[in-house]
Structures are given as structure tokens and as C-alpha cells.
TORKOL-4160 file (C-alpha; in steps of 0.2 Angstrom, whole numbers, padded with zeros to 4 digits, m for minus):
201
<pt num="1" X="0113" Y="m0066" Z="m0034"/>
<pt num="2" X="0112" Y="m0069" Z="m0016"/>
<pt num="3" X="0097" Y="m0053" Z="m0017"/>
<pt num="4" X="0091" Y="m0066" Z="m0034"/>
<pt num="5" X="0091" Y="m0079" Z="m0023"/>
<pt num="6" X="0080" Y="m0071" Z="m0006"/>
<pt num="7" X="0068" Y="m0063" Z="m0020"/>
<pt num="8" X="0064" Y="m0081" Z="m0028"/>
<pt num="9" X="0064" Y="m0089" Z="m0009"/>
<pt num="10" X="0051" Y="m0077" Z="m0002"/>
<pt num="11" X="0039" Y="m0078" Z="m0020"/>
<pt num="12" X="0041" Y="m0098" Z="m0019"/>
<pt num="13" X="0035" Y="m0098" Z="0001"/>
<pt num="14" X="0023" Y="m0087" Z="0004"/>
<pt num="15" X="0015" Y="m0097" Z="0018"/>
<pt num="16" X="0030" Y="m0091" Z="0029"/>
<pt num="17" X="0023" Y="m0073" Z="0030"/>
<pt num="18" X="0009" Y="m0069" Z="0039"/>
<pt num="19" X="m0008" Y="m0063" Z="0029"/>
<pt num="20" X="m0027" Y="m0062" Z="0027"/>
<pt num="21" X="m0039" Y="m0056" Z="0016"/>
<pt num="22" X="m0057" Y="m0053" Z="0027"/>
<pt num="23" X="m0072" Y="m0055" Z="0010"/>
<pt num="24" X="m0084" Y="m0050" Z="0025"/>
<pt num="25" X="m0079" Y="m0036" Z="0038"/>
<pt num="26" X="m0088" Y="m0024" Z="0046"/>
<pt num="27" X="m0107" Y="m0028" Z="0045"/>
<pt num="28" X="m0121" Y="m0012" Z="0047"/>
<pt num="29" X="m0139" Y="m0016" Z="0051"/>
<pt num="30" X="m0148" Y="m0003" Z="0039"/>
<pt num="31" X="m0168" Y="0003" Z="0041"/>
<pt num="32" X="m0179" Y="0012" Z="0033"/>
<pt num="33" X="m0185" Y="0032" Z="0041"/>
<pt num="34" X="m0170" Y="0025" Z="0054"/>
<pt num="35" X="m0152" Y="0028" Z="0060"/>
<pt num="36" X="m0140" Y="0014" Z="0053"/>
<pt num="37" X="m0130" Y="0005" Z="0067"/>
<pt num="38" X="m0114" Y="m0007" Z="0068"/>
<pt num="39" X="m0122" Y="m0024" Z="0069"/>
<pt num="40" X="m0115" Y="m0028" Z="0086"/>
<pt num="41" X="m0123" Y="m0013" Z="0096"/>
<pt num="42" X="m0139" Y="m0017" Z="0086"/>
<pt num="43" X="m0136" Y="m0034" Z="0094"/>
<pt num="44" X="m0131" Y="m0028" Z="0109"/>
<pt num="45" X="m0148" Y="m0019" Z="0110"/>
<pt num="46" X="m0157" Y="m0032" Z="0107"/>
<pt num="47" X="m0149" Y="m0042" Z="0123"/>
<pt num="48" X="m0152" Y="m0030" Z="0133"/>
<pt num="49" X="m0132" Y="m0024" Z="0136"/>
<pt num="50" X="m0130" Y="m0009" Z="0142"/>
<pt num="51" X="m0119" Y="0001" Z="0129"/>
<pt num="52" X="m0109" Y="0018" Z="0135"/>
<pt num="53" X="m0101" Y="0030" Z="0121"/>
<pt num="54" X="m0090" Y="0042" Z="0124"/>
<pt num="55" X="m0095" Y="0059" Z="0127"/>
<pt num="56" X="m0081" Y="0064" Z="0114"/>
<pt num="57" X="m0086" Y="0073" Z="0096"/>
<pt num="58" X="m0076" Y="0065" Z="0085"/>
<pt num="59" X="m0075" Y="0044" Z="0080"/>
<pt num="60" X="m0056" Y="0046" Z="0081"/>
<pt num="61" X="m0058" Y="0052" Z="0098"/>
<pt num="62" X="m0074" Y="0039" Z="0102"/>
<pt num="63" X="m0060" Y="0025" Z="0096"/>
<pt num="64" X="m0046" Y="0034" Z="0107"/>
<pt num="65" X="m0058" Y="0033" Z="0123"/>
<pt num="66" X="m0064" Y="0014" Z="0120"/>
<pt num="67" X="m0043" Y="0010" Z="0117"/>
<pt num="68" X="m0043" Y="0020" Z="0137"/>
<pt num="69" X="m0053" Y="0005" Z="0145"/>
<pt num="70" X="m0044" Y="m0008" Z="0136"/>
<pt num="71" X="m0024" Y="0003" Z="0144"/>
<pt num="72" X="m0030" Y="m0002" Z="0164"/>
<pt num="73" X="m0030" Y="m0023" Z="0159"/>
<pt num="74" X="m0020" Y="m0023" Z="0145"/>
<pt num="75" X="m0010" Y="m0009" Z="0142"/>
<pt num="76" X="0003" Y="m0017" Z="0125"/>
<pt num="77" X="m0015" Y="m0021" Z="0116"/>
<pt num="78" X="m0022" Y="m0002" Z="0119"/>
<pt num="79" X="m0003" Y="0003" Z="0113"/>
<pt num="80" X="m0005" Y="m0008" Z="0098"/>
<pt num="81" X="m0024" Y="m0001" Z="0095"/>
<pt num="82" X="m0017" Y="0017" Z="0096"/>
<pt num="83" X="m0003" Y="0017" Z="0083"/>
<pt num="84" X="m0017" Y="0006" Z="0069"/>
<pt num="85" X="m0027" Y="0023" Z="0075"/>
<pt num="86" X="m0014" Y="0034" Z="0070"/>
<pt num="87" X="m0011" Y="0025" Z="0053"/>
<pt num="88" X="m0030" Y="0023" Z="0051"/>
<pt num="89" X="m0032" Y="0038" Z="0040"/>
<pt num="90" X="m0018" Y="0033" Z="0026"/>
<pt num="91" X="m0025" Y="0016" Z="0026"/>
<pt num="92" X="m0043" Y="0018" Z="0021"/>
<pt num="93" X="m0047" Y="0016" Z="0001"/>
<pt num="94" X="m0068" Y="0023" Z="m0004"/>
<pt num="95" X="m0079" Y="0012" Z="m0010"/>
<pt num="96" X="m0095" Y="0012" Z="m0017"/>
<pt num="97" X="m0103" Y="m0005" Z="m0012"/>
<pt num="98" X="m0098" Y="m0020" Z="m0008"/>
<pt num="99" X="m0107" Y="m0037" Z="m0010"/>
<pt num="100" X="m0113" Y="m0050" Z="0006"/>
<pt num="101" X="m0100" Y="m0062" Z="0002"/>
<pt num="102" X="m0089" Y="m0077" Z="0010"/>
<pt num="103" X="m0092" Y="m0086" Z="0027"/>
<pt num="104" X="m0110" Y="m0084" Z="0036"/>
<pt num="105" X="m0103" Y="m0075" Z="0050"/>
<pt num="106" X="m0118" Y="m0062" Z="0052"/>
<pt num="107" X="m0126" Y="m0070" Z="0070"/>
<pt num="108" X="m0145" Y="m0074" Z="0067"/>
<pt num="109" X="m0152" Y="m0058" Z="0074"/>
<pt num="110" X="m0172" Y="m0055" Z="0068"/>
<pt num="111" X="m0171" Y="m0041" Z="0055"/>
<pt num="112" X="m0184" Y="m0027" Z="0057"/>
<pt num="113" X="m0197" Y="m0026" Z="0041"/>
<pt num="114" X="m0187" Y="m0014" Z="0029"/>
<pt num="115" X="m0172" Y="m0015" Z="0037"/>
<pt num="116" X="m0155" Y="m0025" Z="0029"/>
<pt num="117" X="m0137" Y="m0029" Z="0033"/>
<pt num="118" X="m0124" Y="m0019" Z="0024"/>
<pt num="119" X="m0103" Y="m0022" Z="0025"/>
<pt num="120" X="m0097" Y="m0006" Z="0028"/>
<pt num="121" X="m0079" Y="m0008" Z="0029"/>
<pt num="122" X="m0068" Y="m0024" Z="0023"/>
<pt num="123" X="m0051" Y="m0025" Z="0027"/>
<pt num="124" X="m0036" Y="m0034" Z="0022"/>
<pt num="125" X="m0018" Y="m0036" Z="0023"/>
<pt num="126" X="m0002" Y="m0042" Z="0016"/>
<pt num="127" X="0011" Y="m0042" Z="0024"/>
<pt num="128" X="0025" Y="m0047" Z="0012"/>
<pt num="129" X="0023" Y="m0028" Z="0007"/>
<pt num="130" X="0018" Y="m0019" Z="0025"/>
<pt num="131" X="0002" Y="m0015" Z="0019"/>
<pt num="132" X="m0013" Y="m0014" Z="0028"/>
<pt num="133" X="m0031" Y="m0008" Z="0018"/>
<pt num="134" X="m0047" Y="m0003" Z="0025"/>
<pt num="135" X="m0058" Y="m0002" Z="0011"/>
<pt num="136" X="m0074" Y="0009" Z="0018"/>
<pt num="137" X="m0091" Y="0010" Z="0009"/>
<pt num="138" X="m0093" Y="0030" Z="0005"/>
<pt num="139" X="m0111" Y="0028" Z="0006"/>
<pt num="140" X="m0113" Y="0019" Z="0019"/>
<pt num="141" X="m0099" Y="0027" Z="0030"/>
<pt num="142" X="m0110" Y="0043" Z="0028"/>
<pt num="143" X="m0126" Y="0035" Z="0035"/>
<pt num="144" X="m0117" Y="0034" Z="0053"/>
<pt num="145" X="m0116" Y="0046" Z="0068"/>
<pt num="146" X="m0100" Y="0046" Z="0075"/>
<pt num="147" X="m0103" Y="0034" Z="0088"/>
<pt num="148" X="m0108" Y="0020" Z="0076"/>
<pt num="149" X="m0091" Y="0024" Z="0064"/>
<pt num="150" X="m0082" Y="0022" Z="0081"/>
<pt num="151" X="m0087" Y="0006" Z="0084"/>
<pt num="152" X="m0084" Y="0001" Z="0068"/>
<pt num="153" X="m0067" Y="0006" Z="0068"/>
<pt num="154" X="m0064" Y="m0004" Z="0085"/>
<pt num="155" X="m0073" Y="m0020" Z="0074"/>
<pt num="156" X="m0062" Y="m0017" Z="0063"/>
<pt num="157" X="m0047" Y="m0014" Z="0074"/>
<pt num="158" X="m0051" Y="m0031" Z="0088"/>
<pt num="159" X="m0054" Y="m0041" Z="0069"/>
<pt num="160" X="m0037" Y="m0037" Z="0062"/>
<pt num="161" X="m0030" Y="m0041" Z="0080"/>
<pt num="162" X="m0038" Y="m0059" Z="0079"/>
<pt num="163" X="m0036" Y="m0064" Z="0063"/>
<pt num="164" X="m0015" Y="m0063" Z="0062"/>
<pt num="165" X="m0014" Y="m0076" Z="0075"/>
<pt num="166" X="m0030" Y="m0085" Z="0066"/>
<pt num="167" X="m0035" Y="m0079" Z="0049"/>
<pt num="168" X="m0050" Y="m0090" Z="0050"/>
<pt num="169" X="m0057" Y="m0082" Z="0062"/>
<pt num="170" X="m0075" Y="m0075" Z="0059"/>
<pt num="171" X="m0081" Y="m0061" Z="0068"/>
<pt num="172" X="m0092" Y="m0068" Z="0080"/>
<pt num="173" X="m0080" Y="m0067" Z="0094"/>
<pt num="174" X="m0077" Y="m0049" Z="0087"/>
<pt num="175" X="m0094" Y="m0044" Z="0090"/>
<pt num="176" X="m0091" Y="m0053" Z="0108"/>
<pt num="177" X="m0077" Y="m0043" Z="0113"/>
<pt num="178" X="m0082" Y="m0028" Z="0103"/>
<pt num="179" X="m0100" Y="m0027" Z="0113"/>
<pt num="180" X="m0093" Y="m0032" Z="0130"/>
<pt num="181" X="m0080" Y="m0016" Z="0127"/>
<pt num="182" X="m0095" Y="m0005" Z="0125"/>
<pt num="183" X="m0102" Y="m0011" Z="0141"/>
<pt num="184" X="m0091" Y="0000" Z="0154"/>
<pt num="185" X="m0105" Y="m0005" Z="0170"/>
<pt num="186" X="m0099" Y="m0024" Z="0165"/>
<pt num="187" X="m0081" Y="m0020" Z="0163"/>
<pt num="188" X="m0081" Y="m0010" Z="0182"/>
<pt num="189" X="m0093" Y="m0023" Z="0190"/>
<pt num="190" X="m0080" Y="m0037" Z="0185"/>
<pt num="191" X="m0065" Y="m0031" Z="0182"/>
<pt num="192" X="m0054" Y="m0049" Z="0183"/>
<pt num="193" X="m0068" Y="m0054" Z="0170"/>
<pt num="194" X="m0064" Y="m0041" Z="0158"/>
<pt num="195" X="m0044" Y="m0041" Z="0159"/>
<pt num="196" X="m0047" Y="m0061" Z="0156"/>
<pt num="197" X="m0058" Y="m0056" Z="0140"/>
<pt num="198" X="m0044" Y="m0043" Z="0135"/>
<pt num="199" X="m0031" Y="m0054" Z="0136"/>
<pt num="200" X="m0039" Y="m0069" Z="0127"/>
<pt num="201" X="m0036" Y="m0063" Z="0110"/>
């Protein structure tokens, strides 16, 4: 009887559990006869931000190297992202395509002729069942090099981190943080600013 009551309470009060669904996740810019790039890295180029990629070969190792940039200024966050990276392969679900929908958080970057935005990854979280999933467009993913894949995975980890505190967040802030994480020169020039940023979400 006690178990039955507990189940009823759980079903009647879903707001007691953190949960979110992201309807539009990690974007890429896809152009004819050009490499496909993560939106924030395309924005970084347009904004004149210097991006330093990891020399590692696989995108997973590149993500690990990006996490290592966080570790000296926020070890707890770095540990959390490392744990998420370990679980990443089991949480992927492949899709054939996504439709752009939901809040307009794509930004206002000028797309060149023959270019368009596509969604590469959509994440969902249902804490009541302990489930975190990343749905990935297999065709878009296959068009990316390892640097762009790493940038998108970091985008999803940062987004997940922020959404756990505020399910109404959009990807503007996520892309800003991810660009800062890729800009190694700025991190070294202004360590205090980078430290504050890595503790701000």
C-alpha cells in the first residue's frame, strides 16, 4: 500500500522533478561546396574570435581536451562533464532529420548564398526515469570533421548544465560560453574573466 501511494504521489506531482525537452538543439551552418561547421564556430569566425582546436584525432579526445581547459578554474564542472562524456556513447540515438522549430535562438548571423542552418543534435532529459538522450541527425553528423563534432558535444554539455538550473534557457548563452572555451588565447590573457564565466552557470 505504501508503494502504491508513493507511485500516485510521483505521478501527481511531476513538477517536483527537474525535467526538460530541448526542441531545437545544436545548430550547424551547411553551405554548398564548403565544410559544415558548428554555428558558434561560424559565429566566432565572423566575430574575429581566435579558435584553437585540440590536436587530438578523435572528437571524444578533443572534447576531453576542452574539458581540461575548464578543470583548473572549475574542477567540479570538469568532473561532471567528464562523467557525461563517458556516458555519451550509450545516450546517442540516430535520426534521419530534424525540423527547425521552437524559440528563435539561432542568432542573426548573415548566412552566405547557398548556406542554411540545420539542427545536428537535440537533447532530452527525463529525470524521473533517469534518462538523458541526445538525438543526432546522422547525415549532418557524417558531414562534420572531428573539430566540429567536438564543438557540438561541448555545446550539448554546456546546454545540459544550464538547463538543469533553468529549463527556459536558450542557446545564445551556450554559444557564447562555448566560443570562450575555444578561445585559448583569451583564456590565458584574462584568467579571472574565464574563471568567472566558468562559475556563472
